[in-house]
N, C-alpha and C positions, 0 to 999 in steps of 0.2 A: 559518483553514483547518479546524480541528477541527470547528467548528460546521457548516460546509458539508458536510463529509464525513459527520458524524452524520446530518444531515437527509437527505442523498441515500441513504445506506444504509438508514435507517429507512423511507423511502418505498419503496425497492426491495423491501423485505421486507413491505410492507403493514402496518406497525406504526403505531399512533397514538403520540403523545407519552406518553399515559397508559399504554399497554401497555409501551412501552420503559422508562418510569420504574419501573413495577411489577416488571419483570423484573430490574432492577439495584438496586432498593431505594431509589429516590428519587421525588419527586413529578413531576407533569407540568410544574410551574413550573420545576423544576431542568432538565429536558430542554429546555424552551423557552429557558432561560438559556444552556445549552450551545450550542444551535443559533444563538442570536442573538449569541453572543460576550460576554455579560454575566457568565457564570459559566464556570469551568474545572473539569472533574471532577478529583477527587483520584486518586491512583494506583490505589487499590482500584476506584473506579468506572470509571476508564479501562480497566482490565483486563476488568471485567465487560461494559462496552460492546463491547469488541473481541470477546469471546466470543459475546455475544448477536447482534451484527451480522455474525458470521462473517468477521472481518477481523483485521488485526494492529494493535497499538498504534502501530507505526511509520506505518502507513497513516493512522490517525486523526490523528496528530501532523504529517502532511504530509511525512514522510520517505520516502515511496514514491509512485511514479507508477503509475496504473492502465495496464495494457496491454489494448487493445481489439481484438477481431477486426473488421477493416474490413468483412468481408462482411455479418455479421449484427449488428454493433455490440454484441456481448456482451463482458463482461469475462473475460479469460483469465488474469489474474494481476496482479502488481505488480512494479515494479523500483525499486531504491533510486537516489537521486541519485548515490551513489558509482558504481554500475554504469553509469549514464548517462554520467558523466564518463569512465569507462574506455572505453566505446564511442566517445565523441566523440574522445578522444585517439587511439585506434587508427585512426580514420578519417583521421587526418593521414598515415598510412602505408598507402596503398591496396593495395600489393602484399602487405604483411603481413596486412592486414585480410581481403582476399579469400582468402588462403591459410588463415588461421585458420577462416574460414567454411566451407571445403570439408569439413572434418572436425573439428567443434568438440571432440568428446570426445578424439580423438587429440591435437589441438593442446594442449588443456588438460593432458593427461597429460604430454606432452613438456615443456611449460613448468614444470609442477610438479616433474618429475624434475630439471630443470636448476637450478631455484631452490633445491631442497632439498639440493644437493651441498655 
């Protein structure tokens, strides 16, 4: 997962493996290894990769799913697997789900107040 995401983000930003490697302090061979799955970046390099590729470490590690605008196929953000699980569970209760969607901010505020009592 990490290699595929590094490769995709690097390509989207028009960076070569050499350029990405130089920006995080590793060789082109290391970047190639990350992308092919034969190497795993250490924590320091993972953080630098996320910074240079303008993403999160969670996304690189496969813990987030990209959200894509269907009209123009552009990325508009990420959502965690936990968030997806919550949404899927709420969909088992269509009346509640639809009510929550009518005013998301208000619904979240009400739930928060009741849970914090």
